[in-house]
N, C-alpha and C positions, 0 to 999 in steps of 0.2 A: 402550487406547490409543487417545484422538481421531482423526479423521482430518484429515490440511492443508485448509485452506481458502485462498481466493486474490482477492484486489482487485487490479481494474488501474486504474492512473490515468493518463492521456495528456494532453497540452496542447502549445501550441507559443508560449506565451509563461512566460516562465522562473517570474516573479510569481505567479501564476494557478495552475501547475503546482505549486507549495510550498505554495500556500494549498489545494490540491485533497489532495495529498499528507497534510499536516498535520489535515485533516477526515478523510481513511478513516481515521487512526488513533487518531483522538479518536472515533471513532463507533465501535471495534470495541465488542464487550460486554465488561463487567468482568471474565467468564471466559474473556479470551480472551489467549493469549501469543503476542508478536510474533516470530515462528520469524527472519525474512528480508525483507529487501526489494531486490528487484533492479533495476537502474537502467539504461535504455538511451535511446541519442541516435541520431537519422537524418536523415539531410540529406534533404529533400524539399522540391526545387525551391531556391527561396530561404529557404525557411523549416527549421528543425530540429522535428523531432517528438520529443518528450520523452515517455517511458514506465515506469514503475515497476510494479512486481509485489508487491502487498503479501502475504505469507505468514503465517498465523497455524494456531491451533490453540485449540480451546476446552479448556479444562479444569475440574474442578470444583473448586469453591472449597474453601479449608481449614477444617476445621471445630475449632471449640474444644473 
């Protein structure tokens, strides 16, 4: 069994944050299986800090 791997995505602008999450998922290797995405929002002064933890693992490709 392959080990889990992680990517952290952060931002304060919701649109840019969404783009970063989409890019992080799109850049996963073809052998990657997305396991989960954890999301958090926290107030930081007058701004909101958005964070996501993308959890994935690499698997062997199917053989015909």
